[in-house]
N, C-alpha and C positions, 0 to 999 in steps of 0.2 A: 284554862290550860292545866293539865294534870301534872303533878310533881312526882307521881309514883315511879316512873322510870328513873328519874334522878335519885330518888331515895333508894331504889333497888341497887343502883350503881354504887352509891355510897356504902351500902351494907356489904356488897361484894368486896369492895376495896378494903373496908375495915376487917372483914374476915381474913383476907389474904395477909394483911399486915399483922393480924393477931397470930395466925399460924406461923408466919415467918419469925416471930419473936419467941416462939416456944423453943425450949432446948431440944436438941435432937436426941432421939432414943435409938438404941441399937437393937436390932433383931437378928438373932442367930449369928453374931460375929461379923455382920456386914459393916463395911467401913465408909460407904458412899451413898449417894442418892442418884437415881436415874433422872436424866434430864427431863424437865417439864412434867413431872408427875405430882407436884405439889405435896409430896409426902413429908410427914414429920418423923418417919421411921426410916432409918438407914436400910436400904434394900439391895445393895450391890457391892461387889468387889471389882468386877471387870465389866467391860462393855457388853460381853456376852450375857451377863445377868440382866441386862436391860434390853435384850433383843436386838443388839447392835447399836442402840442409842448410847451416848456417852454416859459413863458412870463418873459423877462429879463429887468433889469433896463438900460442896455447899448445896443447899436446897435451891431449887428453881421452880417457879410456877409460871407457866406460859399462859397468856390470855386466851389462847385457842382452846385450852382445857377447862376453862371456867364455864 
């Protein structure tokens, strides 16, 4: 039985945790993060900046985007 899928899953989880631990950077005066974009760069001030998705104060990374 191959362990490759399990190792790939562990690497993906480690990458997400690593990115979540990085300090947020600001780009062009933005104050928030678009929901589910996994970004480490602040990229919104209002929901309109996210195409109608919520502009949140904290980073989020949805599994559907991985």
